[in-house]
Structures are given as structure tokens and as C-alpha cells.
N, C-alpha and C positions, 0 to 999 in steps of 0.2 A: 353370539352375544359377546361384546367386547368387555374385557376384564380389566380391573384396576392394576396398575403397575406399581411395584414397590421400588422407589427410586434407588439408583445405584449408590447415591450419596450415603444411604444408611449403612453401607458396608464399610465406610471409612472408620467408624468408631465402634461398631458392634459386629458380632458374627452370629445372629440368630439363625441365619441360613445354614450354619454348620454346627448346630447345637447338639446333634446326635453324637453320643460317645464314640461311635465307630470312626468319625472323622478325626478326632484327636489320636485315636489308636493308629490310624493310617499315617497321620502326620509324624508320629514318633518313629514308626518303622521306616518311613521314607528318609527321615533325617539320619537314622542309624545306618541305613544302607547307602547314604549319600546319593540318592536319586531324587528327581523332582516328580511330584504327584499332583494331580488335578482332578477335581470333579468337573465333568463336562457334559454338555448335551441337555437332554430332556429334564433332568432333575433341576438344573439351573434355570432353564426356561420356565418350568412350572412353578418354581418358588416365587419368581417375580410376578407370575400371573395368578398367584394364590390358587393354583390347581393342585389337587391331591396327586401324589406320585409315589409309587412303591418300588421303583427301580433307581439305582445309583450306578452311573458309569464312571469309573476311575481310569484315567490315562496316566501311565507312568513313562517318563522318558528314561527308558531302560527296560528291565524285565517286569512286566505286570504280573506274570505268574509267580515270580519270586516274592514279590510283596504280598500277594494273596496267600501264598503258602505260609509265610511268617505270621500273617494276621490269623489264619485258621488255626495255627499252632497255639497262638496266645489266647484265642477264644475257645479252644478245644471244640471246634465245630467242623463239620464235614465240608470238604472242598471238592468241587467238580472242575477238572482241568480239561481243556480242549486244545491240545498241543497243535493240532492242524491249523487252528485259527489263532493260536497265540493268546487265548483267553482263559480266564479262570473265574469261577463264580461261587459265592457262599451267601449265607443269610446271616444278617446281624441287625439288631435293633428293629426287627420286624420288616426289614428291607432286604431286597435281593441286590447284592453288590457284585458288579462284574468288573474285572480288571483286564486291561489290555496295554500292551506297549505302544508308545506313540509310533505312528507309521505314516508312510506316504504310499500312494497307490497309483497304478497305471493300468489301463484297460486295453483289450483288443476289441475290434468292432463287432464281433459276433458273440460276445459273452458279457454277462454282468459280473463275472468273477474276476476280481482284480489281481494283478501282480503286486505283492506287498513287500516292502522293505522298511527297515528301521528309519525313523524320522524324528524331527523336532516336534514340540507341541504345536507350533504354527503349521507345520506340515499336516499334522493330525486334524487341526481345526479347518484347514483349507479343504481337506477331502470330504468334509461333512456337507450334507445336502443344503441346509439353509442357515443364514446368519443367526437366526434365533436359536438354532440348535448347535451353534459353534462357540458359544460362550463358555468360559471355564472359571473355576475358583481355585486358587492355589491352596494346597494342603500343607506345604512345608511351614515350619514354625516361624521362619523369618518373614514370610509374606502371607501368613494364614488368613484365608478369607478374601484376599484381593481378587478383583475381577480382571480376567484377561480376555479382552474383546477386540481382537485386531480387525474384525470385519463389521464393526458397528451394529452388532446384534441388539444392543440395548436401544439404540435409536430406532431400529425396526420394530422392536417390541412396543416402544412408547407410541409409535405411529401406526401400529397394527399392520405391518407390511411383511409379506413373505418374499424373500429375495435370496438368491444364491450367493455364496461368498466369492465365487470366481465367475468366469465366463459361463453363463447358463447353458450355452450350446454344448460346451464340454461336459458340464455337470450332468445334463440329461442324456447326452449321447453315451457317456461312460456307463451310467446306470439309469435306464429309462424308467424304472419303478419310481424314481424320484419325482417324475411328473405327476404320478398318482398321489404320492405323499404330499406334494405341494398343495394340490387341490384338497386333499383330506385335511391338512393342517388349516388351510384357509377356512374350510367349512366348520371344523370343530371350534376354532377360535374366533370366527367372525372377522378374519383379517382380509385385506386386499392382497392380491398377487401383484407385485411390482411389474410395470408394463413390459419391460424388456425380458423379464423372467417369463412372463406369460407368452410373449411372442416366441420365445425359444421353445416353450412347450408345443406351440402350434407347428413350429418348424421341424421339431424332432418327433412328432406324434407317431410316425410309422415305426420308430424304434421300439415302441411298446410291444411289437410282435415277438421280440426275443424274450419277453418276460413270461414266466409261467402263469397259467390261469389261477393257480392257488394264491400266488402273491398278489395278483390283480384283485381277486375277489376278497382277500383279506382287507385290502384298502377300501374296496367298495362297501364292505360290511361296516367299516368304521365311518364312512360317509353317511350311510343309511342310519347309523346310530347317533349321528350328530344332532344337536338341538334343532337345526333347520336344514334337513338333508337336501332340500330342493336346490340350495346354493351350490352344492357339490355337483349335482347333475347338470345344472346350468353351465358351470365351468367346464365340465367334461365335454358338454356339447359344443360350447364356444371354442374349445381348444381342438376340436376334431377328434377327440379320443373316444367319445361315446359310440360312434358308429363302428369303431374298430373293436372295442371290447364288449359291447352290448348292443348289437345291431337291431335286435327286436324292439328295444326301447327307443332307439333313434328313429325307427320307422313310424312311431306314434306322432311325430312332429308334422305340423302343417295344417292348413285349413283349405278345403276345396269348396268352391262356390259354383252353383249352377242356377242360373236365373235368380230367383229370390231366396233360394235355399243355400245355407252354409252350415257345416257342422263345426263344433268347437274344436280347438286344437287339443287333441287328446294327450299330448306330451305335457302341456301346461296344466291341464286338468289333473293328470296323474301326479304331478308334483304338488299340486294343492292338496290332493287327498293324502299324499305321503306326509306332508307337513301337519295336516290335521291329525293323522294317526300319531305322529311323533309327539304332539302336545298331550295326547291322552295315554300313550303306552310306550314302555321301554322294551317291548317284546320285538326282538329282531325279526322274527318270522311273520308277525302280524304286519310289520313294516314292509317286508318283502311281498306280502299279499297285496298291500297298497300299491307297490311298484308294478305288480303283474296283473292287477284286477281287470284292466282293459287291454291287456297285451295283444289280444286277438282282434281288436277293432280294425286294424288295417286290412286283415285278411277277410273280414266279414262285411266290409263297407259296400253298400249298394245304394243306388239312387232310384227313387220313384218320383216321377214328375208331379204326382198328386200329393204325396206325403213328405217328400224330401229324403234326406239321408237316413239309412237304417244300418244297424249293426246286429242283425238277428243272430241269436245263439252265440254271441261272442263269449259269453260266460262258459259255455260248453267247450268250445274250441280252445279257449284260454286255459281251462283246467287240463286239457290234453297236452297243451304246449309246456306246462310247468315242468314235467320230468325232463324233457329234452333241454330246457333252459338250465335247470339245475345241473344236469350232467355236463353241459358245455362249460358252465362256470365253476365246475368242481365243487358245487355246494352239496351238502349231505343228502344222499338218496335214502332217507329214513323217515321217521315220523314227522320231522319238520317239513320235508317236501310234501308229505300227504296232507299236513295241516294247511299249507299254502294252497295246495290243489283244491282242498275242500272250500276254503275261503273264496277262491276265484269262482268256483262252480256255483256257490250259493249267494254271491254278493248282491245279486239283484232281487233275491227272494223277499227280504224285508221291505225293500223299496216298493215292490209290487204290492205287498200287503198294505203298505201305508197309503197307496193310491186308491185301493179298493176298500170295500167294507171288510173289516177285520173279522173273519169267521173263525170259530173255534177249530174247525177242521183244518184250515190253512195254518193256523198257529201250531196245532199238534204236529203237523207234518214238518214244519220248520224245526220244532224242538227235537223231533225224531232224527232228522237228517243232520242237524248241527251238533246234537249231543252236548257234551261238556264245553264245546267251543262256541256256544250260542252267544255268550257275552262278547267274545272277541269279534264274532260276525256282526253284532249290532254296533260295536265300535267302528268297524270298517265301513259299515253302511251309513252311519251318521257322518263319518268323515267324507263320504262320497257325495254329500250334498254341498256342491260348491257354487250354486247359483248366486249371481250378484243381486237377485231380487229378494229383499228381506222377507217379504210376505210369503214367498214360496218356501224359503228356508224354514220359517216359523211353522208353516203348515206341515211340512214334512216332519219336523222335530216333534210337533204335537202328536202326529199320528204314530211316530216311532214310540213315543211314551205310552200310547194306547196299546201298541203291540207288546211292549215290555210288561204292562200290567196284565194283559191277557196271558202272556207266557207264565208269569208268576202264579196266576190263579189256576191255570190248567196244570202246571207242574205239581202244585200242591194237591190238586184234586185227582189227577189221572196218572201221575208218575210216568210221564211219557219220555222224558229225556233218557236216552240210551236204553230204552226198554227193549226187551226181546219178547216177541209174541209168546203167550203162555203155552201154546200148542206147538210142539216141535215136530219135525219130520219123523223122529224116532217114535214119538207117541202115536202118530197116525199109523205107521207101519206095524207096530205091535198090536194096536187095537184092531186093525183090520187084516192082519196077517198078509201084508203085501210087500213086495220088493220095491226099491226106489223106482219112481215113475213120475210122469208129468202131473198126475192128479195130486200128488203130495204137495208139490210146489204151488199148484193152483189153490188148494185149500188153505195153505199157510198164508199166501198173498191175500186171499179174500178176508181171512181173519184179521191180518195186520191192517188192511184198509178199513175194515169195519171199526176197529178200535180207534184209528186215526180220525175217521169221519164221525165218531161219536155214536155209531149205531149200537155198539156194545161197550161195556166198561173194560178197562184193562184188568180183567179178572179171570181166573182159571175156569171157574164153573161156567161163566157166560161164554167163554171161548170154546170150552169143551162141547157145550150144547150146540153152538154154531157148527163145530166140526161134524157133529152127528147129522145135522140137517144137510150139510154140503155133501157128506159121504153118501147119504141115502139118495140124493139126487143123481149120484154117479153109480148107484147100484152096488155100493160096497156094503158088506155085512160084517158085523163084529165077530171076532174070534175070541176076544177076551173082554171082561168087564174091568172097569177101572178099580 
């Protein structure tokens, strides 16, 4: 979504952009120390775009740490100093303020870590990734609030353009993560990447291999959390980056046709599902479930001359692929991964229900397997309906609503969600004086299925009576009464 720009002309007579008290404090310190100080980067960009920002970057032509130490002393606040990087950080006016000395950088081909030396403000602006991130406001009293914009970042903001301040081949070769950042900014802001800048991404795409998976995935997560994440994936694909950083998703692309049968492009479909989920939920992991819900379709694709293309059991194989994908991308191997795995495994279940007669038994099983994640699953499944035929979409949505009503009714009546069968293995062993054996698991499974199928209620007495019948069939005799 493109955002309104606050005209630079407003800065000539007013300084609402520097209204926080901390800016005047920094100004006074910079004047006292006879150094030049500037607000630079994201805070400047986001003020013009009317976007919230909680971080302020201050560049000092001199020692940024010295200015930060004096400010911390006057504010009586804690200061964190990182001498290795020449930076210092503190909190003021509810903002995180980071100070650094103006610098220029040079790189070696095999590393993203630059050689750093002192520089001018323009040196510092030139080393930044994009023109919209290279604008600065002066903080010294004689020029307080003036915009310093040597690379026409304001023009690019007004025209919604992502462009590098210098030769883009050098920019991306020096730090290849900037290719991901450019695509991420374009996706978040709804901007276009300037043609030569984008061509440089294509030319330098192989350089992404020197970037850590953690850094790549951090940008990927920001793309996924954008208002229209499909734009980012389309750009990653067009740039040739997707096949390098996320080959499983790249393999979803394409349509194969045999005779009169053709399957849909599962890459395009996945992006539609992701955008649909993004309109309904800000949950990063549900959005990841949308990304991965059909990830196993290339591996399960088969052709039948009579029925056409099939992707049998892609939900089962896809759920098995989730851990390896998370591991490769350095995503967390915890409950978030298990949630995505569950969503991928179950994503067809409500669709199947909506196509058939909605039975109480099938809905109970869905509630049991989805547990507290059933609403997230229904959101994913509704997003998965991407047909261009309105009547088909309306039919599915109406049936989904029927499934939802059934779930509400059965949940209130049977308390199925996250239920544990009333009869445990320990109860069976104590009642019949037996050690762990297959009979215990069989009895528990039969009782669970009986509850889910509506043969008995989710009730201890009814479950206990069924246990007695099943145990008698197996020749078990009680050693204790309840």
C-alpha cells in the first residue's frame, strides 16, 4: 500500500519531525562538543511516510560514543556501549537511540564484514543501502531540522522507488543481504524497485550464498508479515533469489499439461492463499502454514489418463517436510514448527468435510485433532479456496459456515476439543492387575473412537462401562473395584 508523503517544504518553517525533547538535548551537546550530529535512516524515512518508528539512528561526525555518554549523563540513564562497532545505545522519550560516528566502508569479496574508517556525513550516507534510507536531518542549532539529501531520497519517496545511492553492483556485491532488504522494503511499502537496481540484484544473486541463513530468514519473515507478501515472493522469484534461498517453494512453479488435463500453478496458488491469510491474520506462523501447505505437491504429482493430475497425500508428506525446511532456514524448532506441521497435515480436512455431508463424527475428529488451533485451521482452509468461479467459492464458504456451526454445537455438548479419553492406561492396569501390553492401547483406542463417533458420550461412567465390556472380550478379570 503506497503511503502519503509529507512534503520536504514543511521542514523549512517548522520542525514537527524533531519535536521529541531528546533531539534538542542532542543538539545542545553536539554544539557544546563542536561536532556535527544528524538523525539518519529509517526514522527520517518513516516520518515522511507517516509510519510508526521506535528507533532513532544518530550519526556524529566525530565520536558518536562521546555524545551518547554525555547524553546518558544528563538524562541519568543507562548506556550500552559497543566499542567493537563504535556504537552506543540508550533509551529516551520511549525511543531506542543509537549513536555512531560517521564512517566509510570497504569490503572483501568473501565477507559481509566491512573495513571501517572515519568519514564525512556524505561518506556515511553513501554507504547506506537505499536512497530512502540515506536522508538525514541536521541536529545542530544553526541548521536544526534541515534535510540533507545528496542522493535524492525524497524524490524516490515521492515516486515510490527503491534505488541504491551508488552503483548497485557495488552495493549488492559488498553486502548481498541488501538484495533481500530491497525486496523487503518494496514489499512492505508497496514501492517499485528501480530497473537498474533490480537488474543488479539479478546479476549479483549468487552472492547471497555468503549471507547467513538467520539473516536471510529474518528478511523473509518481514516479507511474509507485509500487507501483501506475494509481492515479495514474486520479486524473489523474478530476481533468481528464491531458488537459491528457498528451493522447495521455487519447485512449486509451473503448469504441466497432458492432453486435455492441466494442473494449476501451485506457486501462484500458494501466493494467493498467503495473501488471503494475510488479510485475515497477523500470525507469522499461520502465514508460514499458508506458504507450506502445498509444499509437497511437486513430490506427489502423478498423472492418470482418466482423472488427470493428482497430488495424493501431499498433506502428509508436506507435514513431514516442515521440520527439515524449518531446520534449513534456521526457523525455531519448537511449538511454532509443530503448529505449522499440524496446519499442513490438517489443511484438507475441513475442505473434505465441506464437500461431503457434514457428520457429527467427522467434526468431532476435526475438533479432537485440531484442538485449540481449530480456528486458525479454518482460516487457512477458507484462504485455500482460490477458485475464479464465484459460485464454487460461495458454495465452499457456505459449507464452511455449516462446519463452524457444527463445531460450536458439538464443542458445547461434548467438550471434544483437546479432550483426553476418560479411561487411561493406568486405570486399565490397576483395574485388571496387568502390565503394559497391546491390549491396553487397543481398549483406549476403541473408547476414544467410540466417543468421537458418538457411540458413547465423553463421560467417565460410559467410558468405564465400555472398558469392562472390551476387557471381558479379552478374558481380563478385575482385581480391584473402582
